[in-house]
SEZA-390296 format. One record per residue: x, y, z of N, C-alpha, C in turn; residue in one letter; residue number from 1. Coordinates in steps of 0.2 Angstrom, whole numbers, always signed. Last residue first. Example, Ala and Ser with C-alpha at 12.3 -4.5 7.8 and 13.67 -1.06 7.14 Angstrom:
BEGIN
(atom (+64, -11, +35), (+68, -5, +36), (+64, +0, +39), 'S', 2),
(atom (+66, -28, +39), (+62, -22, +39), (+66, -16, +39), 'A', 1),
//
This chain:
BEGIN
(atom (+76, +30, -213), (+78, +37, -215), (+85, +35, -223), 'C', 271),
(atom (+65, +24, -211), (+66, +25, -215), (+73, +29, -220), 'S', 270),
(atom (+67, +19, -198), (+70, +17, -203), (+69, +17, -210), 'S', 269),
(atom (+71, +38, -189), (+67, +31, -189), (+71, +26, -198), 'P', 268),
(atom (+88, +37, -181), (+83, +40, -185), (+79, +35, -184), 'T', 267),
(atom (+99, +45, -167), (+91, +39, -167), (+87, +41, -172), 'Q', 266),
(atom (+114, +44, -169), (+112, +49, -170), (+105, +43, -171), 'A', 265),
(atom (+132, +47, -169), (+127, +43, -172), (+119, +47, -167), 'L', 264),
(atom (+147, +51, -176), (+140, +54, -173), (+132, +50, -174), 'L', 263),
(atom (+158, +44, -178), (+159, +54, -177), (+152, +56, -172), 'H', 262),
(atom (+171, +31, -176), (+165, +36, -176), (+163, +42, -175), 'H', 261),
(atom (+184, +30, -185), (+180, +31, -181), (+175, +33, -181), 'F', 260),
(atom (+192, +15, -195), (+187, +19, -195), (+186, +23, -189), 'W', 259),
(atom (+208, +17, -198), (+203, +14, -192), (+199, +19, -195), 'V', 258),
(atom (+221, +20, -203), (+220, +16, -206), (+214, +14, -201), 'D', 257),
(atom (+222, +37, -203), (+225, +33, -202), (+221, +26, -208), 'E', 256),
(atom (+203, +38, -200), (+210, +42, -199), (+215, +37, -198), 'Q', 255),
(atom (+186, +41, -208), (+195, +37, -208), (+201, +41, -206), 'L', 254),
(atom (+173, +42, -198), (+179, +48, -202), (+185, +44, -201), 'L', 253),
(atom (+157, +43, -201), (+161, +39, -199), (+166, +43, -203), 'L', 252),
(atom (+139, +44, -194), (+147, +49, -198), (+152, +46, -197), 'E', 251),
(atom (+126, +36, -191), (+132, +37, -192), (+135, +40, -198), 'A', 250),
(atom (+109, +34, -190), (+114, +36, -193), (+121, +38, -190), 'A', 249),
(atom (+98, +22, -185), (+103, +24, -183), (+109, +27, -189), 'V', 248),
(atom (+81, +13, -184), (+86, +13, -185), (+91, +20, -180), 'G', 247),
(atom (+70, +8, -167), (+72, +14, -175), (+80, +11, -175), 'P', 246),
(atom (+72, -9, -164), (+68, +1, -161), (+70, +1, -168), 'G', 245),
(atom (+74, -22, -159), (+80, -13, -159), (+77, -9, -159), 'A', 244),
(atom (+63, -25, -163), (+67, -31, -157), (+70, -23, -155), 'A', 243),
(atom (+57, -23, -179), (+54, -21, -171), (+57, -18, -162), 'P', 242),
(atom (+71, -12, -181), (+70, -19, -182), (+64, -20, -176), 'N', 241),
(atom (+82, -1, -193), (+80, -3, -187), (+76, -10, -187), 'G', 240),
(atom (+95, +0, -203), (+85, +2, -203), (+87, -4, -195), 'S', 239),
(atom (+108, +14, -205), (+106, +6, -204), (+98, +6, -203), 'V', 238),
(atom (+118, +22, -216), (+109, +22, -210), (+107, +15, -211), 'C', 237),
(atom (+130, +34, -213), (+129, +29, -216), (+119, +27, -214), 'I', 236),
(atom (+144, +48, -220), (+134, +43, -219), (+132, +38, -219), 'S', 235),
(atom (+157, +52, -221), (+153, +51, -226), (+148, +49, -219), 'F', 234),
(atom (+174, +60, -224), (+167, +61, -220), (+163, +55, -224), 'T', 233),
(atom (+189, +66, -224), (+186, +63, -226), (+180, +61, -224), 'L', 232),
(atom (+187, +83, -223), (+191, +78, -223), (+187, +74, -226), 'A', 231),
(atom (+193, +98, -235), (+189, +96, -234), (+192, +88, -227), 'S', 230),
(atom (+211, +106, -232), (+203, +103, -235), (+196, +100, -232), 'P', 229),
(atom (+217, +122, -225), (+217, +116, -225), (+210, +112, -227), 'I', 228),
(atom (+223, +137, -226), (+219, +133, -227), (+220, +126, -227), 'K', 227),
(atom (+229, +154, -226), (+230, +146, -225), (+225, +143, -224), 'M', 226),
(atom (+232, +169, -234), (+226, +163, -230), (+227, +157, -231), 'S', 225),
(atom (+235, +185, -235), (+239, +180, -236), (+233, +176, -231), 'I', 224),
(atom (+241, +202, -245), (+236, +197, -242), (+238, +188, -242), 'A', 223),
(atom (+251, +211, -248), (+244, +212, -246), (+240, +205, -244), 'K', 222),
(atom (+269, +207, -239), (+262, +204, -244), (+256, +208, -241), 'L', 221),
(atom (+281, +214, -240), (+276, +213, -236), (+271, +211, -240), 'S', 220),
(atom (+301, +212, -244), (+291, +214, -246), (+288, +211, -241), 'Y', 219),
(atom (+313, +207, -242), (+310, +216, -240), (+302, +215, -241), 'A', 218),
(atom (+314, +200, -244), (+313, +198, -236), (+311, +205, -237), 'R', 217),
(atom (+303, +191, -257), (+309, +190, -254), (+309, +192, -246), 'G', 216),
(atom (+292, +184, -264), (+292, +192, -263), (+301, +194, -260), 'K', 215),
(atom (+296, +170, -263), (+292, +172, -269), (+294, +181, -268), 'W', 214),
(atom (+302, +165, -254), (+306, +163, -256), (+302, +162, -265), 'S', 213),
(atom (+298, +173, -243), (+305, +176, -244), (+306, +172, -252), 'I', 212),
(atom (+282, +181, -236), (+285, +174, -241), (+292, +174, -245), 'W', 211),
(atom (+278, +192, -223), (+284, +190, -230), (+282, +183, -231), 'E', 210),
(atom (+274, +203, -216), (+270, +196, -217), (+274, +196, -226), 'M', 209),
(atom (+288, +211, -208), (+282, +210, -212), (+280, +202, -214), 'G', 208),
(atom (+303, +210, -204), (+293, +210, -197), (+289, +209, -202), 'I', 207),
(atom (+315, +213, -206), (+311, +204, -207), (+305, +205, -203), 'A', 206),
(atom (+318, +226, -202), (+322, +218, -207), (+318, +213, -206), 'Y', 205),
(atom (+312, +241, -209), (+313, +237, -204), (+312, +231, -206), 'L', 204),
(atom (+314, +246, -223), (+315, +249, -215), (+315, +246, -210), 'S', 203),
(atom (+312, +241, -232), (+316, +236, -229), (+319, +241, -222), 'D', 202),
(atom (+296, +237, -242), (+299, +240, -237), (+303, +238, -233), 'D', 201),
(atom (+286, +234, -254), (+292, +233, -254), (+296, +238, -247), 'A', 200),
(atom (+269, +234, -245), (+275, +232, -250), (+281, +229, -248), 'G', 199),
(atom (+265, +237, -230), (+264, +239, -238), (+268, +241, -244), 'W', 198),
(atom (+263, +226, -215), (+264, +234, -220), (+263, +235, -228), 'R', 197),
(atom (+255, +221, -203), (+255, +220, -209), (+261, +227, -212), 'Y', 196),
(atom (+272, +210, -193), (+266, +212, -195), (+264, +217, -202), 'V', 195),
(atom (+266, +191, -194), (+270, +198, -195), (+265, +205, -198), 'G', 194),
(atom (+260, +181, -198), (+259, +183, -192), (+264, +188, -193), 'N', 193),
(atom (+267, +173, -209), (+260, +174, -211), (+259, +181, -206), 'P', 192),
(atom (+283, +173, -214), (+281, +177, -207), (+274, +179, -209), 'N', 191),
(atom (+298, +165, -218), (+291, +166, -221), (+287, +169, -210), 'E', 190),
(atom (+309, +159, -214), (+309, +159, -220), (+302, +162, -223), 'S', 189),
(atom (+316, +165, -198), (+311, +160, -203), (+313, +163, -212), 'H', 188),
(atom (+326, +160, -190), (+320, +162, -187), (+315, +159, -194), 'C', 187),
(atom (+325, +145, -181), (+330, +151, -180), (+332, +156, -186), 'N', 186),
(atom (+309, +143, -180), (+318, +140, -178), (+321, +144, -179), 'S', 185),
(atom (+291, +146, -176), (+300, +148, -181), (+306, +145, -178), 'Y', 184),
(atom (+276, +145, -184), (+282, +140, -180), (+290, +141, -185), 'W', 183),
(atom (+275, +161, -173), (+275, +156, -180), (+278, +150, -179), 'F', 182),
(atom (+269, +178, -173), (+270, +172, -170), (+269, +165, -177), 'A', 181),
(atom (+279, +193, -171), (+274, +190, -173), (+274, +185, -172), 'G', 180),
(atom (+290, +204, -172), (+283, +207, -171), (+281, +199, -172), 'V', 179),
(atom (+304, +198, -173), (+300, +199, -177), (+293, +201, -179), 'F', 178),
(atom (+307, +196, -159), (+312, +200, -162), (+309, +202, -169), 'S', 177),
(atom (+298, +189, -153), (+297, +195, -151), (+302, +200, -155), 'R', 176),
(atom (+299, +176, -162), (+293, +181, -160), (+292, +189, -160), 'A', 175),
(atom (+312, +171, -156), (+309, +174, -165), (+302, +179, -166), 'C', 174),
(atom (+321, +177, -144), (+317, +178, -146), (+315, +176, -153), 'N', 173),
(atom (+340, +169, -145), (+334, +173, -144), (+326, +171, -142), 'G', 172),
(atom (+343, +157, -152), (+346, +157, -146), (+342, +165, -141), 'E', 171),
(atom (+332, +147, -161), (+336, +152, -162), (+339, +154, -150), 'W', 170),
(atom (+321, +135, -161), (+329, +138, -158), (+332, +140, -159), 'T', 169),
(atom (+308, +142, -149), (+310, +141, -155), (+317, +138, -152), 'D', 168),
(atom (+297, +145, -140), (+299, +138, -142), (+305, +139, -146), 'Q', 167),
(atom (+292, +158, -130), (+295, +155, -133), (+298, +148, -134), 'D', 166),
(atom (+278, +165, -127), (+281, +157, -123), (+286, +156, -130), 'K', 165),
(atom (+277, +179, -127), (+279, +177, -123), (+278, +169, -120), 'D', 164),
(atom (+277, +181, -142), (+281, +183, -138), (+283, +181, -130), 'F', 163),
(atom (+275, +160, -146), (+273, +169, -148), (+279, +172, -144), 'T', 162),
(atom (+278, +146, -159), (+280, +152, -153), (+278, +159, -154), 'S', 161),
(atom (+275, +130, -159), (+273, +135, -161), (+277, +141, -153), 'F', 160),
(atom (+290, +117, -163), (+284, +121, -162), (+284, +125, -160), 'K', 159),
(atom (+296, +109, -179), (+297, +116, -174), (+288, +118, -170), 'M', 158),
(atom (+291, +99, -185), (+295, +98, -181), (+295, +104, -178), 'G', 157),
(atom (+296, +110, -204), (+294, +104, -199), (+297, +100, -193), 'N', 156),
(atom (+300, +121, -209), (+297, +123, -203), (+295, +114, -199), 'L', 155),
(atom (+299, +128, -221), (+305, +122, -220), (+304, +123, -213), 'Q', 154),
(atom (+291, +136, -233), (+288, +133, -226), (+293, +128, -224), 'F', 153),
(atom (+292, +141, -246), (+298, +144, -240), (+298, +139, -231), 'S', 152),
(atom (+295, +136, -259), (+292, +132, -252), (+296, +137, -246), 'D', 151),
(atom (+283, +147, -271), (+290, +141, -269), (+288, +140, -263), 'G', 150),
(atom (+274, +150, -277), (+277, +157, -271), (+284, +152, -269), 'A', 149),
(atom (+269, +143, -288), (+273, +147, -288), (+278, +154, -282), 'G', 148),
(atom (+266, +126, -285), (+264, +132, -284), (+269, +141, -285), 'G', 147),
(atom (+265, +111, -277), (+266, +116, -279), (+267, +121, -278), 'A', 146),
(atom (+270, +102, -264), (+267, +101, -273), (+267, +105, -276), 'I', 145),
(atom (+280, +96, -252), (+279, +103, -256), (+277, +100, -262), 'F', 144),
(atom (+279, +86, -241), (+276, +89, -247), (+273, +92, -251), 'G', 143),
(atom (+274, +90, -221), (+280, +89, -228), (+275, +88, -235), 'S', 142),
(atom (+273, +94, -208), (+273, +97, -213), (+277, +93, -216), 'L', 141),
(atom (+269, +98, -192), (+271, +93, -195), (+270, +94, -201), 'H', 140),
(atom (+271, +107, -178), (+271, +106, -184), (+272, +101, -189), 'L', 139),
(atom (+266, +106, -159), (+272, +107, -166), (+268, +103, -172), 'R', 138),
(atom (+260, +111, -148), (+257, +113, -155), (+259, +115, -160), 'Y', 137),
(atom (+268, +108, -139), (+269, +115, -141), (+264, +115, -148), 'G', 136),
(atom (+263, +97, -133), (+268, +94, -135), (+270, +101, -141), 'D', 135),
(atom (+251, +101, -128), (+258, +97, -122), (+264, +97, -125), 'S', 134),
(atom (+245, +106, -135), (+246, +111, -133), (+252, +106, -130), 'E', 133),
(atom (+247, +91, -150), (+246, +95, -146), (+248, +101, -142), 'S', 132),
(atom (+251, +96, -170), (+249, +92, -162), (+246, +96, -157), 'G', 131),
(atom (+244, +96, -183), (+249, +100, -177), (+247, +96, -173), 'V', 130),
(atom (+248, +95, -201), (+243, +94, -196), (+248, +97, -190), 'S', 129),
(atom (+251, +90, -220), (+250, +97, -214), (+246, +93, -208), 'F', 128),
(atom (+255, +87, -233), (+252, +84, -228), (+257, +87, -222), 'S', 127),
(atom (+256, +92, -246), (+252, +86, -246), (+253, +84, -237), 'S', 126),
(atom (+254, +110, -249), (+259, +105, -245), (+252, +94, -245), 'Y', 125),
(atom (+257, +126, -259), (+252, +119, -258), (+257, +113, -253), 'R', 124),
(atom (+257, +141, -262), (+262, +136, -260), (+257, +130, -256), 'A', 123),
(atom (+253, +154, -274), (+250, +148, -269), (+256, +144, -267), 'Y', 122),
(atom (+249, +171, -281), (+252, +165, -279), (+250, +161, -275), 'S', 121),
(atom (+246, +184, -288), (+242, +180, -284), (+246, +173, -283), 'K', 120),
(atom (+246, +202, -290), (+248, +196, -290), (+249, +190, -289), 'N', 119),
(atom (+243, +216, -286), (+239, +213, -290), (+240, +204, -292), 'G', 118),
(atom (+253, +223, -281), (+252, +226, -287), (+246, +220, -290), 'E', 117),
(atom (+254, +217, -268), (+252, +226, -268), (+251, +225, -278), 'F', 116),
(atom (+250, +199, -268), (+254, +207, -267), (+252, +212, -270), 'D', 115),
(atom (+244, +183, -261), (+243, +189, -265), (+249, +197, -265), 'E', 114),
(atom (+241, +170, -257), (+248, +175, -255), (+243, +179, -262), 'M', 113),
(atom (+235, +153, -248), (+235, +158, -253), (+236, +164, -253), 'D', 112),
(atom (+243, +136, -245), (+243, +144, -244), (+242, +151, -251), 'I', 111),
(atom (+234, +123, -241), (+235, +126, -244), (+236, +136, -243), 'L', 110),
(atom (+238, +108, -234), (+237, +115, -233), (+239, +117, -239), 'L', 109),
(atom (+229, +93, -234), (+236, +95, -234), (+234, +101, -232), 'E', 108),
(atom (+230, +80, -217), (+229, +86, -223), (+233, +86, -227), 'S', 107),
(atom (+228, +64, -210), (+231, +68, -214), (+228, +74, -219), 'K', 106),
(atom (+212, +68, -201), (+216, +62, -205), (+223, +66, -206), 'R', 105),
(atom (+208, +76, -189), (+206, +71, -191), (+205, +64, -196), 'R', 104),
(atom (+219, +82, -184), (+220, +76, -180), (+213, +73, -184), 'Q', 103),
(atom (+215, +93, -188), (+220, +92, -191), (+221, +84, -189), 'T', 102),
(atom (+204, +99, -180), (+205, +97, -186), (+210, +93, -189), 'L', 101),
(atom (+215, +100, -169), (+205, +95, -166), (+205, +92, -176), 'H', 100),
(atom (+221, +110, -170), (+224, +105, -168), (+218, +99, -169), 'F', 99),
(atom (+215, +119, -173), (+220, +118, -178), (+221, +109, -178), 'I', 98),
(atom (+209, +123, -162), (+207, +119, -167), (+207, +116, -172), 'N', 97),
(atom (+221, +127, -153), (+216, +118, -150), (+212, +119, -156), 'E', 96),
(atom (+225, +139, -161), (+230, +133, -162), (+226, +126, -159), 'L', 95),
(atom (+214, +148, -173), (+218, +145, -162), (+218, +139, -166), 'G', 94),
(atom (+212, +155, -182), (+204, +150, -180), (+209, +147, -174), 'L', 93),
(atom (+213, +172, -184), (+217, +166, -181), (+212, +161, -179), 'W', 92),
(atom (+210, +185, -199), (+209, +179, -191), (+210, +175, -191), 'Y', 91),
(atom (+197, +199, -205), (+205, +194, -202), (+205, +189, -198), 'E', 90),
(atom (+184, +194, -210), (+189, +197, -211), (+196, +196, -209), 'G', 89),
(atom (+174, +186, -206), (+171, +188, -209), (+179, +194, -214), 'A', 88),
(atom (+178, +182, -193), (+179, +177, -199), (+178, +180, -205), 'A', 87),
(atom (+190, +191, -183), (+184, +189, -184), (+182, +187, -193), 'F', 86),
(atom (+200, +188, -169), (+199, +190, -176), (+191, +189, -177), 'G', 85),
(atom (+206, +177, -162), (+204, +181, -161), (+203, +184, -169), 'F', 84),
(atom (+210, +159, -152), (+209, +162, -157), (+206, +169, -158), 'G', 83),
(atom (+218, +151, -143), (+211, +150, -141), (+207, +155, -148), 'L', 82),
(atom (+232, +152, -146), (+229, +145, -144), (+224, +145, -144), 'R', 81),
(atom (+231, +168, -147), (+233, +161, -152), (+233, +155, -151), 'Y', 80),
(atom (+228, +169, -135), (+225, +171, -139), (+228, +167, -147), 'Q', 79),
(atom (+239, +163, -127), (+232, +163, -122), (+228, +164, -131), 'D', 78),
(atom (+251, +170, -130), (+251, +163, -132), (+243, +161, -130), 'W', 77),
(atom (+249, +187, -137), (+253, +182, -134), (+251, +175, -133), 'P', 76),
(atom (+251, +196, -155), (+246, +195, -148), (+251, +187, -145), 'R', 75),
(atom (+250, +202, -167), (+255, +203, -161), (+252, +201, -154), 'Y', 74),
(atom (+243, +206, -176), (+242, +197, -174), (+247, +198, -169), 'F', 73),
(atom (+228, +217, -176), (+233, +216, -173), (+235, +207, -171), 'N', 72),
(atom (+216, +217, -190), (+218, +215, -184), (+223, +214, -184), 'V', 71),
(atom (+215, +227, -202), (+211, +228, -198), (+213, +224, -191), 'S', 70),
(atom (+225, +222, -213), (+229, +225, -207), (+224, +226, -202), 'G', 69),
(atom (+220, +215, -225), (+219, +226, -224), (+223, +226, -220), 'D', 68),
(atom (+222, +202, -223), (+221, +207, -232), (+220, +213, -230), 'M', 67),
(atom (+220, +185, -218), (+224, +190, -219), (+225, +196, -225), 'R', 66),
(atom (+219, +172, -210), (+217, +175, -216), (+215, +184, -212), 'R', 65),
(atom (+219, +153, -206), (+224, +162, -205), (+219, +166, -211), 'Q', 64),
(atom (+212, +145, -208), (+211, +145, -201), (+215, +151, -200), 'F', 63),
(atom (+196, +138, -218), (+203, +142, -218), (+203, +146, -211), 'V', 62),
(atom (+194, +125, -225), (+193, +127, -220), (+197, +133, -219), 'T', 61),
(atom (+186, +122, -244), (+194, +125, -240), (+192, +128, -231), 'W', 60),
(atom (+180, +120, -253), (+177, +118, -247), (+183, +119, -242), 'K', 59),
(atom (+188, +117, -270), (+185, +118, -266), (+183, +116, -257), 'G', 58),
(atom (+200, +113, -279), (+194, +107, -276), (+188, +111, -272), 'E', 57),
(atom (+205, +130, -280), (+208, +122, -283), (+200, +118, -282), 'L', 56),
(atom (+193, +140, -272), (+199, +139, -271), (+202, +132, -274), 'S', 55),
(atom (+178, +140, -269), (+182, +143, -276), (+191, +139, -275), 'D', 54),
(atom (+176, +141, -255), (+173, +134, -261), (+176, +137, -266), 'M', 53),
(atom (+184, +144, -238), (+182, +145, -247), (+183, +139, -251), 'D', 52),
(atom (+174, +150, -226), (+173, +143, -228), (+176, +145, -237), 'C', 51),
(atom (+178, +157, -211), (+177, +158, -218), (+178, +151, -221), 'Y', 50),
(atom (+169, +155, -198), (+177, +153, -201), (+174, +153, -207), 'V', 49),
(atom (+163, +151, -181), (+165, +156, -188), (+172, +154, -190), 'Q', 48),
(atom (+162, +140, -168), (+165, +144, -172), (+164, +145, -177), 'V', 47),
(atom (+155, +129, -154), (+156, +132, -160), (+158, +138, -161), 'A', 46),
(atom (+158, +119, -147), (+159, +123, -148), (+161, +125, -154), 'S', 45),
(atom (+149, +109, -141), (+149, +116, -140), (+157, +121, -139), 'T', 44),
(atom (+149, +95, -147), (+143, +102, -150), (+144, +109, -144), 'A', 43),
(atom (+167, +99, -155), (+160, +96, -152), (+154, +98, -153), 'G', 42),
(atom (+178, +103, -161), (+178, +102, -156), (+172, +94, -153), 'I', 41),
(atom (+172, +112, -172), (+179, +108, -173), (+180, +104, -169), 'P', 40),
(atom (+159, +117, -178), (+159, +113, -173), (+168, +108, -173), 'Y', 39),
(atom (+157, +130, -187), (+157, +124, -188), (+158, +124, -178), 'I', 38),
(atom (+145, +142, -199), (+149, +140, -192), (+150, +132, -191), 'T', 37),
(atom (+154, +153, -211), (+149, +148, -208), (+150, +149, -202), 'Y', 36),
(atom (+155, +166, -223), (+156, +164, -216), (+154, +162, -216), 'V', 35),
(atom (+161, +160, -240), (+160, +165, -236), (+160, +162, -227), 'G', 34),
(atom (+157, +154, -254), (+163, +155, -251), (+160, +160, -250), 'S', 33),
(atom (+140, +146, -257), (+145, +151, -258), (+152, +151, -253), 'P', 32),
(atom (+134, +128, -255), (+136, +133, -253), (+141, +141, -256), 'Q', 31),
(atom (+134, +113, -257), (+130, +120, -261), (+131, +128, -257), 'N', 30),
(atom (+137, +112, -239), (+136, +110, -246), (+133, +116, -248), 'H', 29),
(atom (+148, +111, -226), (+145, +115, -229), (+143, +114, -237), 'I', 28),
(atom (+156, +98, -223), (+148, +100, -222), (+145, +102, -223), 'D', 27),
(atom (+169, +105, -226), (+168, +99, -229), (+161, +99, -228), 'S', 26),
(atom (+171, +112, -217), (+169, +116, -219), (+166, +111, -228), 'C', 25),
(atom (+169, +104, -199), (+173, +108, -202), (+169, +111, -209), 'D', 24),
(atom (+157, +100, -193), (+164, +98, -192), (+169, +103, -196), 'L', 23),
(atom (+142, +104, -192), (+148, +105, -198), (+154, +103, -195), 'P', 22),
(atom (+129, +94, -188), (+132, +97, -184), (+139, +99, -188), 'L', 21),
(atom (+117, +89, -192), (+121, +87, -192), (+128, +91, -191), 'L', 20),
(atom (+99, +93, -187), (+106, +94, -193), (+109, +91, -188), 'L', 19),
(atom (+86, +78, -190), (+91, +84, -186), (+95, +86, -192), 'D', 18),
(atom (+78, +71, -200), (+79, +79, -201), (+80, +85, -197), 'S', 17),
(atom (+80, +59, -192), (+85, +61, -199), (+84, +69, -202), 'C', 16),
(atom (+78, +61, -175), (+76, +61, -181), (+82, +63, -187), 'G', 15),
(atom (+91, +63, -160), (+82, +63, -164), (+81, +60, -170), 'G', 14),
(atom (+101, +60, -153), (+98, +65, -156), (+93, +69, -160), 'L', 13),
(atom (+107, +52, -141), (+100, +52, -145), (+100, +60, -145), 'V', 12),
(atom (+125, +52, -137), (+117, +54, -137), (+114, +53, -140), 'P', 11),
(atom (+134, +38, -145), (+134, +44, -140), (+128, +44, -138), 'L', 10),
(atom (+142, +24, -145), (+137, +26, -143), (+136, +35, -139), 'L', 9),
(atom (+153, +21, -157), (+156, +24, -150), (+146, +25, -148), 'L', 8),
(atom (+159, +10, -168), (+155, +13, -167), (+153, +15, -157), 'L', 7),
(atom (+170, +6, -179), (+172, +7, -173), (+167, +13, -171), 'V', 6),
(atom (+177, -5, -190), (+170, -1, -190), (+172, +2, -183), 'P', 5),
(atom (+194, -7, -194), (+189, -9, -191), (+182, -4, -191), 'L', 4),
(atom (+205, -9, -208), (+201, -8, -208), (+195, -12, -201), 'M', 3),
(atom (+222, -18, -204), (+215, -19, -207), (+210, -12, -204), 'E', 2),
(atom (+237, -9, -209), (+233, -11, -201), (+225, -13, -204), 'M', 1),
//
């Protein structure tokens, strides 16, 4: 498909000195890893996230983060849809936010893990996105790239399930049976949102925070985080003329093979 520039006029925001609201961690420049505010859906959608500026190429937007068991992840559908927790610690960004972030372009997925002995590993996938709520926030995942943790996340096409909204393929309820919420099938080889437990413990079957291809079904991880990289964005500035007035600055997104306009602001011609 031929690339086409698509410019949609949005409300005028002011001059070049105006702050362009960050859509994800790619818009946070020259800063260390930490908590920042992003706007994944628009100016009224402010949400705090942890930006991982250190792993691999950096500027990863973390949408799931667990490290100490301080936040209960056994929650209903509405809370998984909107998000919960605290960006400085454990949290889930929200399926609606993840949907919007991954619609900007085809995204990678990085999952970092740590066990209670201090060993670290990861799994990385070349293509990750989440469908809309009307489609059950269906998972689109492919292209396991690398990582010593192995490929446990083989759930492409599954809808997201919670204990009060069962969308798995099992005759039972995976989320209820394994005390979590995830893209379950029948049921899981990973359970990132399961019960926070301490290492090797098979007293309760497969309810822990597990990644089976790395540590097996009887080991609950110390830490896990799921994150997506920066979107492909850039800004352009077009000088104005006496008839047309000031120039405009526009940030464009490449989604599939079409350029979509993200933000159009009135700016001085010197921008």
